[in-house]
N, C-alpha and C positions, 0 to 999 in steps of 0.2 A: 357236427364236423363240415368241412367244406370237401365238396368232391366235384369233379367235371362227369356231368352224366350224358351219356348217348340215348337219345330219345327215339330216333329212327336212323335206318340206313339212307345215306346220301350219295350222290356221284359227285365226281371232279372233273372239272374242265381242262385238259391240258392246254388248250389255247390261251385261256386267260389266267392259268395258275391259281384258280379259285373254286371253292366248293359251290354245289349249287345251293347249300344252306348252310349254316353254322353247325357242323358235325355234333359239336360238345358244348355244354351249357355249365356254368359255376351254379352249384345249389347247396344248401343247406340239408344235410341228410341224418337220421339218427347216428349215434355212434354204435357201432357193432358190439354185439357182446359175446365173448368166446365162448362154445360149449365147453363140455368137460375134458376133451382131448385136444382143444384149441389152444392157440394163443392169439392176442391182439398186439399188432405191431404199430408204432407210431411211426409212420411214412416218412423218411427224410429223402430219398431220391427214387425216381420209378423212371427206368428206363423207356424208350420209345421204339417200338418194334413195328417192322412192316406186317406183322399179323395184325396189328391195331387197324391198319389201312384196310384190310380184308375184311374185317369187322365191320367197320364204320360204312363200308362201301358195299356190303351185302354178299361177297363172296364166302365168308363164314360169320352169317348172321348170330348175334348172340341169342339163345334160346328164350331169354326174357328181356324185355325193356320196361324201363330205363335200365342200363347197365353201366358198370362203372369198369373202364378198360384198365390194361396194364399188369404186366407179368414180370417185369425185373427189378424186384422191389428190395431196397436196403432200409432199414430203419432199426428201433430199439423195442424190446418187449415191453408192454406196459401194462398188461394183463395175463392172467393165466387161468386154464381151467384146472379143475381139481385133479385130473388125471394127464397133465401137459408133460409129463416126463422130467429130464434134467434141466430144463431151461430156467432162468432165473428172470427176474424183473431187471430190466436193463441191460439185458444181454444184446449184442448187436448182431442182428441175423438177415438172412435174406429168403426171399421167397420166389419161386421161379413159375414157369409154365404148369408143371405138374402140380395139380393143386391135391388131387387124390387118386387111389387106385383100390380095387377092391381086395387084394391082398391075398386071394384065395383061388384066382383062376390058374389054368395051365400056363398063360403069360407072366403073371406074377410071380409064380413058383420057379419058372425059367429063366429069372433076371431079365424079363422083357416086359416091366409093368407099363412102358409107353404103349404097348398094343393092348393093353386091359380093354375089354368091351365097357367097361365102366369108367374108364379115365376120364377125368375132370380137369379142367384147365381154369387156371387162375385168370381173371379178368375175361372170361367167357362163360364158363359155367358157374363161377363164383366171382364174387365183386372182387376187382383187383386194385391197383396201388395208384390210380388217379384219384387220389383221395388221402386225406389226413391220417385215417386209421385203416386197417384192414385185418381181418382174421384169418388163420390157416391152421390147419392140424399141426401140431408140434412135430409129428414125426415126418412132415413134408416141409421143415424149415430148417435153414442151414446155419450155423453158426459161422461168422464171417471173421477169417483169420488176422490175427495181428497184423497191423503194416498195412493193410489194402483199405484205400482212401476209398469212401461211399459212393461219389460219382463216378469214379472210374471202374468200380467194381461192379455197380449193377448190371452194366450190360454183358457181364460175364456169366449171369444166371441164366441168360437164354441164347444170345449171340454167341457168347464163348463155348457154353456146354453143347449146343446143336453143332458147332464147329467140331469140337471134340468128338462127338458122336460120328460125324461125318468122315474124320480121318481114321477113326476105328473101322468103320465100314468099308473105306477105301485101302485098308491094311498097310497103313502109312509105313510100318516099319520095313515093308519089302519095295518101297519104291525108289526111283533115281530121280523122277521128274513128276512133278505135280502141278496141277494147272487150277486157278481159281477165276469163276467168271463172275464177274461182278466185284466190288471192292467197298464195301459198305462195311457195317458194324462187324458181322461173322468173319468175313474174310480177311480184314486186318488184324484181327485176333489169331486166327489160325496162322497167318503168315508170321505173327510175332512168335507163337508157339514154335512153329517148324524153325526159326532161327535159332531159337535157344535149346531145343530138344533134338533137332534133326538137322544139324548145320550142313551137313554133305547133299542133303537133297535140294534139288533146283526146283525154284518155286516160278511158275510163270503166270502172270496176271492179266487178264483181259478184261479191260474196262472201257466204257463210252466216253467217260470223262477225262479229260486231260489232267486236272488237277488230282483224281484219284490215281491215274497212273504215276504221277510224280511222287505222290505219297507213297505208293507202293515200292517204288525204287528206294525212296527214303529209309522204309523198313527192311530193306534187304532183298527184294525180288530179284531173280537172275534176268527176267525178261519181263516187258511191258509192252502191251498193245490192244488194238480193238479187234472184235470178232472177225474183222475184215483181212486181219493181218494172220498170217501163217508162221509159227516158229520152224525153225530148220528141222527140227526132230520132232517125232510124235511122243505123247506124254503117257506114262503110265496110268494115270488117273486125273480125273477133273471133278472138282466139286462147283456145280452151280449153286450161286446165291441170289439169281435174279428172279423178279417178280414174273417173268415171261416164258414162254415155252419156245421161241425160236433158238435161243441160246443153247438150250439142251442139245438140239439137233447139231447145231454147230459144233458144240463140245463133243460129241459124240464123233465127229469126223477128225478131230484132233487127238484121239487116244489110239495107243497101238493094239494090234491083235491081243486079246485077252485082256484088255484094259477095263477099268471100271468108270463109269460116269455116275456120280453122285448128286442126286437133286435134293437140295437142302431147301425145301420150301414147304408149306402146309398147302398153298393154293397158288394157281397161277392166273395172272390178270389175262393173258390170253389164251384161251382153250377151245375157241372155236372149231367146228368140225373140218374146215378146210385147212387148218394149220396141223391139225393133229394128224391128217392125213399125209402130211409132208414127211412122215417117218419112213424112210425109204430101208427095207431089210438089208439090202446088198451094201449101201453105202454107209448106213449108221450101226449096224448091230452084226453084220456078218463077221466070222472070225471070232466068235466066243466073247465078243464085247458084251460088258454087263450094264444094265441100266437099274439104278437101285434107288429108291425113295429114303428120305429120312423122316421118320415119324416121331415127332413129340421128343422127350428127353425121360430117361430114368433118374432117379435120386442119386444113383452112382455115378452119372455123367456129371451132373451139378458137384457134387463133392469131390471128384477128382479133378476138376477143371479149377475149383476154387484152390485146392491143395496145390497144384500145377504152377497157379498164379502166384501164389504166396511164396513159393520157392525160387521163381525167378523174378519176382518184382513186376509181373505182367499186369497191365491195365488198360483200359479202353482210352483212346483219344476221343474226348467228349466236347459236343456243345451242350450248352446248358440253356433252358428255359424254365420260367416260373410255372407252378401248376395252372394259373389262370391263363398262362399263353400256351397251352397244349393245342389249340386249334392251330397256331402258328407254327408250333414244332410239326405236326403231322402234316402240313401243307409243304413246309421244307422237304421233309421226307419224301412226300409224294411228287414233288417236282422234279428234284434230282439226286436225292440220296444226301449223304453228308461225308465229310471226310473223317471217317471215323463212326461214332455212334451218337445218338441224341439222348438227352435225359431230361426230366423235369426235377427241379428242386421243389418239395411240398413242403417240408418243415425243415428249419434249421436246426443246428444242434442246441 
């Protein structure tokens, strides 16, 4: 089968907008064979996530190279292990970032399998969806509800599910005003969900790119601006979706006493000591403000968000690339982000 392989971590030159080396190469690799409790999925669409930039640039290096990235996968089941449960050949399914968890630790028993010490990630610890076929445990594979189109659904499996988890941590039902910093794949899905299910809550969007600010207004934001601009009122909670540390500090300055700052990122590109020391207790955390990180997702997050999306017809706005153009897709995401989400079309129906 065809797959895009990562052989080594590389760097990106922002001045030229190019990689120091081609990150991924197209190769023929053996067709994976599912184990007894796995299914094999013929990949139709795989979303492109900022976490893949963290992997190939070395902030979250894969434990084994070469690696196949990609964890927002929609396709059809084409092979079944003997103990693969109720899934059937031909079922349209999704595979998300959570590849497996132990199922026995206190976190798994307490519905927090995202914190399991044996948590394994698709496209990091196990081969992902930048390939024509991928295997996954049947119990970590999700039937796609009828009516959801593959390309616009793939980003729901990570960008959407992690956004949903962020809203839960923000205690969204208790909010009057929510802020979103950055307006890429996750934030544009969060805004759509807010307009559908929490229409009385005002959403404030902070984005560097003018096109993304205009896009946020189109989707129903109450206010848009850059982080150099300040709304007339403090916010109850802010969700940061950017790859940098600085916006977290700016967001903390824009929440009211007792407010929550939710950091929706596995890694930050800017984590040097000087920037970390800019956190000022009086300005950023005083008066019982809370700073909360989002770690991975659970299967319940994925299932719940897919169900919500099916109920209200929610889908991502996507830009499509072919599998062999994965390097172009990643470079586009690295340069400026996108208006919505980016996906790879791996195999056609």
